[in-house]
N, CA, C and O atoms as a Tinker XYZ file with bonds, in Angstrom:
   432  protein
     1  N     -2.043000   -8.538000   16.017000    73     2
     2  CA    -2.010000   -7.144000   16.378000    64     1     3
     3  C     -3.087000   -6.908000   17.429000    63     2     4     5
     4  O     -4.253000   -7.242000   17.219000    81     3
     5  N     -2.691000   -6.330000   18.560000    73     3     6
     6  CA    -3.647000   -6.122000   19.638000    64     5     7
     7  C     -3.719000   -4.640000   19.989000    63     6     8     9
     8  O     -2.900000   -3.845000   19.529000    81     7
     9  N     -4.684000   -4.283000   20.790000    73     7    10
    10  CA    -4.855000   -2.901000   21.223000    64     9    11
    11  C     -5.769000   -2.146000   20.280000    63    10    12    13
    12  O     -6.245000   -2.684000   19.280000    81    11
    13  N     -6.004000   -0.880000   20.622000    73    11    14
    14  CA    -6.853000   -0.021000   19.798000    64    13    15
    15  C     -6.167000    0.234000   18.460000    63    14    16    17
    16  O     -4.980000    0.554000   18.399000    81    15
    17  N     -6.938000    0.084000   17.400000    73    15    18
    18  CA    -6.376000    0.295000   16.071000    64    17    19
    19  C     -6.689000    1.709000   15.594000    63    18    20    21
    20  O     -7.825000    2.176000   15.678000    81    19
    21  N     -5.677000    2.362000   15.104000    73    19    22
    22  CA    -5.788000    3.679000   14.493000    64    21    23
    23  C     -5.705000    3.489000   12.986000    63    22    24    25
    24  O     -5.273000    2.436000   12.516000    81    23
    25  N     -6.108000    4.484000   12.236000    73    23    26
    26  CA    -6.066000    4.383000   10.784000    64    25    27
    27  C     -4.941000    5.264000   10.248000    63    26    28    29
    28  O     -4.757000    6.401000   10.682000    81    27
    29  N     -4.200000    4.713000    9.299000    73    27    30
    30  CA    -3.094000    5.414000    8.658000    64    29    31
    31  C     -3.200000    5.262000    7.145000    63    30    32    33
    32  O     -3.721000    4.268000    6.640000    81    31
    33  N     -2.699000    6.261000    6.439000    73    31    34
    34  CA    -2.494000    6.152000    4.995000    64    33    35
    35  C     -0.997000    6.005000    4.798000    63    34    36    37
    36  O     -0.219000    6.819000    5.295000    81    35
    37  N     -0.593000    4.980000    4.081000    73    35    38
    38  CA     0.818000    4.798000    3.730000    64    37    39
    39  C      0.994000    5.169000    2.264000    63    38    40    41
    40  O      0.357000    4.584000    1.388000    81    39
    41  N      1.857000    6.140000    2.001000    73    39    42
    42  CA     2.186000    6.582000    0.654000    64    41    43
    43  C      3.589000    6.049000    0.371000    63    42    44    45
    44  O      4.558000    6.428000    1.029000    81    43
    45  N      3.678000    5.166000   -0.618000    73    43    46
    46  CA     4.877000    4.352000   -0.805000    64    45    47
    47  C      5.447000    4.490000   -2.217000    63    46    48    49
    48  O      5.122000    3.688000   -3.093000    81    47
    49  N      6.290000    5.495000   -2.447000    73    47    50
    50  CA     6.897000    5.620000   -3.773000    64    49    51
    51  C      7.831000    4.439000   -4.048000    63    50    52    53
    52  O      8.490000    3.924000   -3.145000    81    51
    53  N      7.870000    4.029000   -5.299000    73    51    54
    54  CA     8.797000    2.961000   -5.700000    64    53    55
    55  C     10.208000    3.513000   -5.845000    63    54    56    57
    56  O     10.406000    4.701000   -6.102000    81    55
    57  N     11.187000    2.623000   -5.673000    73    55    58
    58  CA    12.568000    2.960000   -6.002000    64    57    59
    59  C     12.655000    3.150000   -7.518000    63    58    60    61
    60  O     11.884000    2.556000   -8.271000    81    59
    61  N     13.571000    3.956000   -7.941000    73    59    62
    62  CA    13.811000    4.165000   -9.367000    64    61    63
    63  C     14.134000    2.824000  -10.025000    63    62    64    65
    64  O     14.974000    2.071000   -9.532000    81    63
    65  N     13.466000    2.532000  -11.134000    73    63    66
    66  CA    13.748000    1.323000  -11.903000    64    65    67
    67  C     13.231000    0.032000  -11.292000    63    66    68    69
    68  O     13.701000   -1.045000  -11.657000    81    67
    69  N     12.277000    0.110000  -10.372000    73    67    70
    70  CA    11.804000   -1.088000   -9.657000    64    69    71
    71  C     10.630000   -1.782000  -10.333000    63    70    72    73
    72  O     10.100000   -2.743000   -9.777000    81    71
    73  N     10.199000   -1.331000  -11.520000    73    71    74
    74  CA     8.986000   -1.887000  -12.129000    64    73    75
    75  C      9.100000   -3.388000  -12.402000    63    74    76    77
    76  O      8.127000   -4.118000  -12.214000    81    75
    77  N     10.262000   -3.858000  -12.840000    73    75    78
    78  CA    10.431000   -5.295000  -13.082000    64    77    79
    79  C     10.288000   -6.102000  -11.805000    63    78    80    81
    80  O      9.623000   -7.138000  -11.792000    81    79
    81  N     10.904000   -5.633000  -10.740000    73    79    82
    82  CA    10.800000   -6.308000   -9.445000    64    81    83
    83  C      9.367000   -6.238000   -8.922000    63    82    84    85
    84  O      8.877000   -7.196000   -8.324000    81    83
    85  N      8.694000   -5.109000   -9.144000    73    83    86
    86  CA     7.285000   -4.967000   -8.746000    64    85    87
    87  C      6.448000   -6.034000   -9.429000    63    86    88    89
    88  O      5.638000   -6.694000   -8.778000    81    87
    89  N      6.628000   -6.212000  -10.716000    73    87    90
    90  CA     5.847000   -7.224000  -11.453000    64    89    91
    91  C      6.152000   -8.630000  -10.947000    63    90    92    93
    92  O      5.254000   -9.465000  -10.839000    81    91
    93  N      7.407000   -8.888000  -10.640000    73    91    94
    94  CA     7.810000  -10.212000  -10.135000    64    93    95
    95  C      7.186000  -10.506000   -8.768000    63    94    96    97
    96  O      6.761000  -11.633000   -8.511000    81    95
    97  N      7.130000   -9.509000   -7.900000    73    95    98
    98  CA     6.650000   -9.695000   -6.522000    64    97    99
    99  C      5.136000   -9.528000   -6.380000    63    98   100   101
   100  O      4.581000   -9.842000   -5.327000    81    99
   101  N      4.462000   -9.038000   -7.425000    73    99   102
   102  CA     3.041000   -8.708000   -7.315000    64   101   103
   103  C      2.169000   -9.857000   -6.815000    63   102   104   105
   104  O      1.344000   -9.632000   -5.929000    81   103
   105  N      2.310000  -11.089000   -7.341000    73   103   106
   106  CA     1.430000  -12.163000   -6.841000    64   105   107
   107  C      1.574000  -12.398000   -5.335000    63   106   108   109
   108  O      0.590000  -12.687000   -4.654000    81   107
   109  N      2.789000  -12.274000   -4.820000    73   107   110
   110  CA     3.037000  -12.501000   -3.395000    64   109   111
   111  C      2.491000  -11.336000   -2.565000    63   110   112   113
   112  O      1.922000  -11.534000   -1.491000    81   111
   113  N      2.676000  -10.116000   -3.084000    73   111   114
   114  CA     2.132000   -8.925000   -2.422000    64   113   115
   115  C      0.603000   -8.996000   -2.396000    63   114   116   117
   116  O     -0.012000   -8.716000   -1.367000    81   115
   117  N     -0.009000   -9.366000   -3.513000    73   115   118
   118  CA    -1.477000   -9.430000   -3.597000    64   117   119
   119  C     -2.030000  -10.477000   -2.630000    63   118   120   121
   120  O     -3.016000  -10.224000   -1.939000    81   119
   121  N     -1.404000  -11.640000   -2.582000    73   119   122
   122  CA    -1.867000  -12.704000   -1.678000    64   121   123
   123  C     -1.801000  -12.241000   -0.221000    63   122   124   125
   124  O     -2.742000  -12.454000    0.543000    81   123
   125  N     -0.700000  -11.613000    0.160000    73   123   126
   126  CA    -0.548000  -11.122000    1.532000    64   125   127
   127  C     -1.568000  -10.025000    1.823000    63   126   128   129
   128  O     -2.179000  -10.007000    2.891000    81   127
   129  N     -1.752000   -9.114000    0.872000    73   127   130
   130  CA    -2.685000   -8.000000    1.062000    64   129   131
   131  C     -4.115000   -8.494000    1.248000    63   130   132   133
   132  O     -4.846000   -7.970000    2.088000    81   131
   133  N     -4.517000   -9.493000    0.477000    73   131   134
   134  CA    -5.861000  -10.060000    0.620000    64   133   135
   135  C     -6.045000  -10.624000    2.028000    63   134   136   137
   136  O     -7.097000  -10.437000    2.639000    81   135
   137  N     -5.039000  -11.306000    2.535000    73   135   138
   138  CA    -5.099000  -11.824000    3.897000    64   137   139
   139  C     -5.238000  -10.716000    4.930000    63   138   140   141
   140  O     -5.999000  -10.847000    5.888000    81   139
   141  N     -4.498000   -9.617000    4.736000    73   139   142
   142  CA    -4.573000   -8.494000    5.672000    64   141   143
   143  C     -5.914000   -7.763000    5.572000    63   142   144   145
   144  O     -6.401000   -7.227000    6.567000    81   143
   145  N     -6.505000   -7.739000    4.387000    73   143   146
   146  CA    -7.848000   -7.164000    4.231000    64   145   147
   147  C     -8.855000   -8.020000    5.005000    63   146   148   149
   148  O     -9.702000   -7.489000    5.723000    81   147
   149  N     -8.761000   -9.335000    4.858000    73   147   150
   150  CA    -9.678000  -10.241000    5.561000    64   149   151
   151  C     -9.544000  -10.114000    7.074000    63   150   152   153
   152  O    -10.515000  -10.322000    7.803000    81   151
   153  N     -8.346000   -9.774000    7.551000    73   151   154
   154  CA    -8.115000   -9.590000    8.988000    64   153   155
   155  C     -8.533000   -8.200000    9.472000    63   154   156   157
   156  O     -8.511000   -7.932000   10.673000    81   155
   157  N     -8.915000   -7.312000    8.545000    73   155   158
   158  CA    -9.309000   -5.963000    8.913000    64   157   159
   159  C     -8.139000   -5.018000    9.138000    63   158   160   161
   160  O     -8.318000   -3.933000    9.691000    81   159
   161  N     -6.945000   -5.416000    8.717000    73   159   162
   162  CA    -5.758000   -4.574000    8.895000    64   161   163
   163  C     -5.603000   -3.596000    7.727000    63   162   164   165
   164  O     -5.260000   -2.433000    7.938000    81   163
   165  N     -5.849000   -4.052000    6.514000    73   163   166
   166  CA    -5.871000   -3.170000    5.346000    64   165   167
   167  C     -7.329000   -2.920000    4.974000    63   166   168   169
   168  O     -8.149000   -3.837000    5.013000    81   167
   169  N     -7.651000   -1.675000    4.614000    73   167   170
   170  CA    -8.984000   -1.374000    4.082000    64   169   171
   171  C     -8.955000   -1.437000    2.571000    63   170   172   173
   172  O     -9.768000   -2.120000    1.950000    81   171
   173  N     -8.026000   -0.730000    1.995000    73   171   174
   174  CA    -7.884000   -0.726000    0.539000    64   173   175
   175  C     -6.486000   -0.236000    0.196000    63   174   176   177
   176  O     -5.777000    0.315000    1.038000    81   175
   177  N     -6.118000   -0.443000   -1.021000    73   175   178
   178  CA    -4.826000    0.019000   -1.504000    64   177   179
   179  C     -4.804000   -0.062000   -3.010000    63   178   180   181
   180  O     -5.721000   -0.593000   -3.636000    81   179
   181  N     -3.753000    0.468000   -3.578000    73   179   182
   182  CA    -3.632000    0.418000   -5.019000    64   181   183
   183  C     -2.354000    1.080000   -5.475000    63   182   184   185
   184  O     -1.564000    1.589000   -4.681000    81   183
   185  N     -2.180000    1.054000   -6.781000    73   183   186
   186  CA    -0.978000    1.610000   -7.389000    64   185   187
   187  C     -1.154000    3.092000   -7.680000    63   186   188   189
   188  O     -2.229000    3.538000   -8.079000    81   187
   189  N     -0.082000    3.846000   -7.473000    73   187   190
   190  CA    -0.036000    5.245000   -7.896000    64   189   191
   191  C      0.559000    5.271000   -9.307000    63   190   192   193
   192  O      1.492000    4.529000   -9.613000    81   191
   193  N      0.012000    6.122000  -10.144000    73   191   194
   194  CA     0.552000    6.300000  -11.492000    64   193   195
   195  C      0.935000    7.763000  -11.671000    63   194   196   197
   196  O      0.441000    8.637000  -10.959000    81   195
   197  N      1.820000    8.020000  -12.629000    73   195   198
   198  CA     2.222000    9.410000  -12.840000    64   197   199
   199  C      1.307000   10.140000  -13.816000    63   198   200   201
   200  O      1.500000   11.322000  -14.099000    81   199
   201  N      0.306000    9.419000  -14.329000    73   199   202
   202  CA    -0.702000   10.035000  -15.194000    64   201   203
   203  C     -1.954000    9.173000  -15.157000    63   202   204   205
   204  O     -1.873000    7.989000  -14.830000    81   203
   205  N     -3.111000    9.741000  -15.485000    73   203   206
   206  CA    -4.337000    8.937000  -15.496000    64   205   207
   207  C     -4.182000    7.732000  -16.430000    63   206   208   209
   208  O     -3.492000    7.801000  -17.446000    81   207
   209  N     -4.837000    6.633000  -16.063000    73   207   210
   210  CA    -4.730000    5.402000  -16.849000    64   209   211
   211  C     -6.114000    4.886000  -17.185000    63   210   212   213
   212  O     -6.990000    4.822000  -16.323000    81   211
   213  N     -6.305000    4.523000  -18.428000    73   211   214
   214  CA    -7.557000    3.943000  -18.903000    64   213   215
   215  C     -7.336000    2.455000  -19.153000    63   214   216   217
   216  O     -6.671000    2.095000  -20.124000    81   215
   217  N     -7.881000    1.573000  -18.293000    73   215   218
   218  CA    -7.683000    0.132000  -18.477000    64   217   219
   219  C     -8.157000   -0.362000  -19.839000    63   218   220   221
   220  O     -7.654000   -1.370000  -20.336000    81   219
   221  N     -9.112000    0.329000  -20.448000    73   219   222
   222  CA    -9.616000   -0.069000  -21.764000    64   221   223
   223  C     -8.592000    0.177000  -22.869000    63   222   224   225
   224  O     -8.772000   -0.287000  -23.996000    81   223
   225  N     -7.518000    0.904000  -22.553000    73   223   226
   226  CA    -6.511000    1.219000  -23.568000    64   225   227
   227  C     -5.712000   -0.005000  -24.001000    63   226   228   229
   228  O     -5.102000   -0.008000  -25.070000    81   227
   229  N     -5.718000   -1.052000  -23.162000    73   227   230
   230  CA    -4.969000   -2.256000  -23.484000    64   229   231
   231  C     -3.496000   -2.165000  -23.122000    63   230   232   233
   232  O     -2.773000   -3.155000  -23.238000    81   231
   233  N     -3.038000   -1.005000  -22.689000    73   231   234
   234  CA    -1.639000   -0.832000  -22.301000    64   233   235
   235  C     -1.433000   -1.117000  -20.827000    63   234   236   237
   236  O     -2.332000   -1.599000  -20.139000    81   235
   237  N     -0.242000   -0.812000  -20.356000    73   235   238
   238  CA     0.093000   -0.966000  -18.951000    64   237   239
   239  C      0.235000    0.414000  -18.315000    63   238   240   241
   240  O      0.749000    1.335000  -18.949000    81   239
   241  N     -0.215000    0.568000  -17.067000    73   239   242
   242  CA    -0.051000    1.864000  -16.410000    64   241   243
   243  C      1.419000    2.113000  -16.059000    63   242   244   245
   244  O      2.199000    1.173000  -15.905000    81   243
   245  N      1.774000    3.363000  -15.939000    73   243   246
   246  CA     3.110000    3.751000  -15.497000    64   245   247
   247  C      3.069000    3.882000  -13.971000    63   246   248   249
   248  O      2.769000    4.949000  -13.436000    81   247
   249  N      3.373000    2.786000  -13.288000    73   247   250
   250  CA     3.242000    2.730000  -11.824000    64   249   251
   251  C      4.470000    3.356000  -11.173000    63   250   252   253
   252  O      5.610000    3.071000  -11.540000    81   251
   253  N      4.199000    4.223000  -10.189000    73   251   254
   254  CA     5.297000    4.894000   -9.488000    64   253   255
   255  C      5.285000    4.614000   -7.983000    63   254   256   257
   256  O      6.116000    5.152000   -7.252000    81   255
   257  N      4.349000    3.775000   -7.510000    73   255   258
   258  CA     4.302000    3.456000   -6.094000    64   257   259
   259  C      2.939000    2.924000   -5.691000    63   258   260   261
   260  O      2.125000    2.545000   -6.533000    81   259
   261  N      2.707000    2.903000   -4.390000    73   259   262
   262  CA     1.477000    2.351000   -3.823000    64   261   263
   263  C      0.919000    3.286000   -2.763000    63   262   264   265
   264  O      1.638000    4.109000   -2.197000    81   263
   265  N     -0.381000    3.143000   -2.504000    73   263   266
   266  CA    -1.050000    3.794000   -1.379000    64   265   267
   267  C     -1.881000    2.713000   -0.696000    63   266   268   269
   268  O     -2.596000    1.961000   -1.359000    81   267
   269  N     -1.787000    2.637000    0.633000    73   267   270
   270  CA    -2.537000    1.631000    1.383000    64   269   271
   271  C     -3.134000    2.292000    2.625000    63   270   272   273
   272  O     -2.465000    3.067000    3.309000    81   271
   273  N     -4.396000    1.980000    2.906000    73   271   274
   274  CA    -5.016000    2.386000    4.164000    64   273   275
   275  C     -4.848000    1.222000    5.138000    63   274   276   277
   276  O     -5.264000    0.097000    4.864000    81   275
   277  N     -4.231000    1.519000    6.281000    73   275   278
   278  CA    -3.836000    0.469000    7.231000    64   277   279
   279  C     -4.380000    0.804000    8.620000    63   278   280   281
   280  O     -4.320000    1.949000    9.066000    81   279
   281  N     -4.913000   -0.223000    9.294000    73   279   282
   282  CA    -5.390000   -0.090000   10.672000    64   281   283
   283  C     -4.371000   -0.794000   11.572000    63   282   284   285
   284  O     -4.141000   -1.997000   11.448000    81   283
   285  N     -3.771000   -0.027000   12.471000    73   283   286
   286  CA    -2.724000   -0.566000   13.337000    64   285   287
   287  C     -2.681000    0.247000   14.630000    63   286   288   289
   288  O     -3.216000    1.355000   14.679000    81   287
   289  N     -2.052000   -0.290000   15.674000    73   287   290
   290  CA    -2.009000    0.439000   16.943000    64   289   291
   291  C     -1.047000    1.625000   16.947000    63   290   292   293
   292  O     -1.154000    2.504000   17.803000    81   291
   293  N     -0.104000    1.659000   15.994000    73   291   294
   294  CA     0.879000    2.747000   15.989000    64   293   295
   295  C      1.536000    2.868000   14.612000    63   294   296   297
   296  O      1.447000    1.973000   13.772000    81   295
   297  N      2.187000    3.995000   14.419000    73   295   298
   298  CA     2.948000    4.218000   13.189000    64   297   299
   299  C      4.074000    3.182000   13.063000    63   298   300   301
   300  O      4.371000    2.710000   11.965000    81   299
   301  N      4.693000    2.838000   14.191000    73   299   302
   302  CA     5.752000    1.823000   14.172000    64   301   303
   303  C      5.221000    0.472000   13.704000    63   302   304   305
   304  O      5.908000   -0.253000   12.985000    81   303
   305  N      3.999000    0.135000   14.112000    73   303   306
   306  CA     3.396000   -1.135000   13.676000    64   305   307
   307  C      3.133000   -1.118000   12.175000    63   306   308   309
   308  O      3.293000   -2.141000   11.508000    81   307
   309  N      2.731000    0.034000   11.635000    73   307   310
   310  CA     2.540000    0.159000   10.192000    64   309   311
   311  C      3.874000   -0.053000    9.484000    63   310   312   313
   312  O      3.955000   -0.801000    8.510000    81   311
   313  N      4.906000    0.603000    9.973000    73   311   314
   314  CA     6.241000    0.477000    9.372000    64   313   315
   315  C      6.685000   -0.988000    9.358000    63   314   316   317
   316  O      7.242000   -1.464000    8.369000    81   315
   317  N      6.437000   -1.692000   10.450000    73   315   318
   318  CA     6.806000   -3.112000   10.531000    64   317   319
   319  C      6.026000   -3.943000    9.505000    63   318   320   321
   320  O      6.596000   -4.813000    8.847000    81   319
   321  N      4.730000   -3.676000    9.374000    73   319   322
   322  CA     3.929000   -4.376000    8.355000    64   321   323
   323  C      4.520000   -4.168000    6.962000    63   322   324   325
   324  O      4.635000   -5.108000    6.176000    81   323
   325  N      4.892000   -2.923000    6.669000    73   323   326
   326  CA     5.425000   -2.601000    5.352000    64   325   327
   327  C      6.798000   -3.245000    5.128000    63   326   328   329
   328  O      7.103000   -3.694000    4.023000    81   327
   329  N      7.611000   -3.287000    6.162000    73   327   330
   330  CA     8.937000   -3.918000    6.054000    64   329   331
   331  C      8.819000   -5.409000    5.743000    63   330   332   333
   332  O      9.713000   -5.989000    5.126000    81   331
   333  N      7.711000   -6.033000    6.170000    73   331   334
   334  CA     7.514000   -7.461000    5.959000    64   333   335
   335  C      6.719000   -7.786000    4.701000    63   334   336   337
   336  O      6.374000   -8.945000    4.470000    81   335
   337  N      6.427000   -6.788000    3.894000    73   335   338
   338  CA     5.677000   -6.979000    2.652000    64   337   339
   339  C      6.616000   -7.439000    1.535000    63   338   340   341
   340  O      7.780000   -7.042000    1.508000    81   339
   341  N      6.123000   -8.271000    0.614000    73   339   342
   342  CA     6.957000   -8.669000   -0.527000    64   341   343
   343  C      7.468000   -7.491000   -1.366000    63   342   344   345
   344  O      8.458000   -7.633000   -2.084000    81   343
   345  N      6.812000   -6.347000   -1.283000    73   343   346
   346  CA     7.288000   -5.148000   -1.998000    64   345   347
   347  C      8.330000   -4.367000   -1.188000    63   346   348   349
   348  O      8.682000   -3.248000   -1.563000    81   347
   349  N      8.825000   -4.934000   -0.094000    73   347   350
   350  CA     9.737000   -4.176000    0.762000    64   349   351
   351  C     11.009000   -3.726000    0.038000    63   350   352   353
   352  O     11.646000   -2.760000    0.458000    81   351
   353  N     11.383000   -4.411000   -1.036000    73   351   354
   354  CA    12.549000   -3.967000   -1.808000    64   353   355
   355  C     12.140000   -3.237000   -3.097000    63   354   356   357
   356  O     12.990000   -2.910000   -3.925000    81   355
   357  N     10.845000   -2.988000   -3.256000    73   355   358
   358  CA    10.313000   -2.181000   -4.363000    64   357   359
   359  C     10.122000   -0.743000   -3.886000    63   358   360   361
   360  O     10.486000    0.203000   -4.584000    81   359
   361  N      9.552000   -0.589000   -2.705000    73   359   362
   362  CA     9.277000    0.743000   -2.169000    64   361   363
   363  C     10.556000    1.409000   -1.678000    63   362   364   365
   364  O     11.462000    0.745000   -1.174000    81   363
   365  N     10.616000    2.714000   -1.828000    73   363   366
   366  CA    11.754000    3.509000   -1.373000    64   365   367
   367  C     11.468000    3.969000    0.059000    63   366   368   369
   368  O     10.785000    4.972000    0.268000    81   367
   369  N     11.985000    3.239000    1.031000    73   367   370
   370  CA    11.671000    3.519000    2.431000    64   369   371
   371  C     12.218000    4.857000    2.916000    63   370   372   373
   372  O     11.813000    5.333000    3.976000    81   371
   373  N     13.122000    5.469000    2.171000    73   371   374
   374  CA    13.588000    6.809000    2.533000    64   373   375
   375  C     12.566000    7.874000    2.168000    63   374   376   377
   376  O     12.646000    9.004000    2.649000    81   375
   377  N     11.595000    7.517000    1.309000    73   375   378
   378  CA    10.609000    8.487000    0.836000    64   377   379
   379  C      9.177000    8.175000    1.271000    63   378   380   381
   380  O      8.268000    8.950000    0.974000    81   379
   381  N      8.958000    7.062000    1.964000    73   379   382
   382  CA     7.584000    6.719000    2.322000    64   381   383
   383  C      7.024000    7.718000    3.335000    63   382   384   385
   384  O      7.764000    8.349000    4.090000    81   383
   385  N      5.707000    7.840000    3.326000    73   383   386
   386  CA     4.996000    8.649000    4.314000    64   385   387
   387  C      3.934000    7.764000    4.968000    63   386   388   389
   388  O      3.188000    7.059000    4.289000    81   387
   389  N      3.884000    7.816000    6.277000    73   387   390
   390  CA     2.843000    7.130000    7.038000    64   389   391
   391  C      2.114000    8.220000    7.803000    63   390   392   393
   392  O      2.664000    8.826000    8.722000    81   391
   393  N      0.857000    8.464000    7.411000    73   391   394
   394  CA     0.113000    9.616000    7.907000    64   393   395
   395  C     -1.135000    9.145000    8.647000    63   394   396   397
   396  O     -1.909000    8.357000    8.104000    81   395
   397  N     -1.346000    9.615000    9.882000    73   395   398
   398  CA    -2.610000    9.297000   10.557000    64   397   399
   399  C     -3.783000    9.826000    9.729000    63   398   400   401
   400  O     -3.690000   10.878000    9.096000    81   399
   401  N     -4.875000    9.083000    9.748000    73   399   402
   402  CA    -6.005000    9.377000    8.873000    64   401   403
   403  C     -7.289000    9.218000    9.660000    63   402   404   405
   404  O     -7.476000    8.227000   10.367000    81   403
   405  N     -8.175000   10.199000    9.536000    73   403   406
   406  CA    -9.483000   10.126000   10.199000    64   405   407
   407  C    -10.533000    9.854000    9.123000    63   406   408   409
   408  O    -10.706000   10.639000    8.191000    81   407
   409  N    -11.210000    8.753000    9.268000    73   407   410
   410  CA   -12.261000    8.385000    8.314000    64   409   411
   411  C    -13.538000    9.120000    8.692000    63   410   412   413
   412  O    -13.995000    9.036000    9.832000    81   411
   413  N    -14.105000    9.832000    7.748000    73   411   414
   414  CA   -15.364000   10.546000    7.972000    64   413   415
   415  C    -16.517000    9.651000    7.549000    63   414   416   417
   416  O    -16.598000    9.259000    6.385000    81   415
   417  N    -17.403000    9.323000    8.470000    73   415   418
   418  CA   -18.549000    8.479000    8.100000    64   417   419
   419  C    -19.444000    9.210000    7.092000    63   418   420   421
   420  O    -19.700000   10.407000    7.226000    81   419
   421  N    -19.898000    8.495000    6.116000    73   419   422
   422  CA   -20.803000    9.048000    5.110000    64   421   423
   423  C    -22.179000    8.470000    5.362000    63   422   424   425
   424  O    -22.353000    7.251000    5.340000    81   423
   425  N    -23.174000    9.339000    5.604000    73   423   426
   426  CA   -24.529000    8.824000    5.848000    64   425   427
   427  C    -25.064000    8.105000    4.625000    63   426   428   429
   428  O    -24.791000    8.497000    3.491000    81   427
   429  N    -25.824000    7.058000    4.863000    73   427   430
   430  CA   -26.403000    6.292000    3.748000    64   429   431
   431  C    -27.755000    6.824000    3.403000    63   430   432
   432  O    -28.405000    6.313000    2.491000    81   431
């Protein structure tokens, strides 16, 4: 990826009933995401849930999608990155949002 990088937030709802496929594809998605973080393309990301989740509960969260902060030259480049992700058949591309995002520096 070349050129000036802009920051975007990708809001990626899952397709209805995709939790099994999400679990199956997770190791491949995680491996790819770690590589993109190391390249400076992803800043952070995670799963969206439909209610707060306490990891100490021992249960599984009710995952309804993903959110990822992505650095790319354009919205089209973000869309292409997402299309090539192992979760590309988990996310509902008719409902995704790719929103430009301005990071506010926080003084230390």
